N, C-alpha and C positions, 0 to 999 in steps of 0.2 A: 233472451228468455231462457230460464233454466229448463233442462229437459227432465220432465217427470213422466212416469208411466201413465198417470191418469189424465194427461193432456189429450183432449179430443183432436181428431185430425183437422177439423175446421179451424182450430186455434193454431195448431202447428203450421198450417199453410199460410196463415196471416203473419205470424211473428217468429218463425223459426230462425231467421237470419238477423233478427233485431235483438240485441242483447239488453237494452235498457228501456225503461218506460219513457224517458225523455226523447229518445229516438223514435219510439212508437208514436208519441204525441206529435212530434215534428212531421211524421209521415201523414198523420190524420189531418193536420193543419194544411200541409201541402196539397192534399187531395181536395180539401174544401176550397182552397184558393184556385186550384185548377178547374174545379167544377164551376166556380163563379166566372172564371175566364171563358169557359166554354158555353155559357149562356149566349144565345145569338143576339147580342146587343145591337148589331147592325140593323136588325129588323125593327128595333124600337127607337132608334135615334137617327136624325138627319144630319148630325154633326159629321163633317168629313174626317176629323181626327179619330172619332170612334171607328169609322170604316177602315182607317189605316191600322189602328192598334188591334182591333178585334176582327179577325179574318173569318171567323166561323159564322155561318148563316143558317145553321139548322141545329136541332137538338141532339144529334147523333152522339156527340162526346159527353154532353152533360148528363143525359138520362142514365147511362149505365154507371156513372160515378156515384149516384145517390145510394144504390144498394151496396156498393163497395165500401162507402164510408160507414154505413150502418154495420156491415160485417166487421170492419176494423174496430169500430167502437164496442160492439158486443164482445169481440175477442179480447179487447183490452180489458174490459170489465171482468171477464172470466179469469184472466191472468192476475189481475189485481186481487180478486176475491180468493184466489188460491196461492197467493204469495209466490208467484212464478218469475218475478224479475230478479236479475242478478244485482247484488249489492254494489 
């Protein structure tokens, strides 16, 4: 992300070390995949393979990821609207 004087702190905290939009989208996609992994699938399936692959049995990790993804998405849109990505 290009450093601009008008960039709010909440956007800088999200994308200060990410230089391109492609990398930012990759980070958002990774967060979505991690959130889906953190859903407590073992509570909803009796399959033993699911119990070996998905070790999480509560919502502790999945719940905080949703606001984080929203923050990243809103920050991404702010940078898009202000032409803040490096070429």
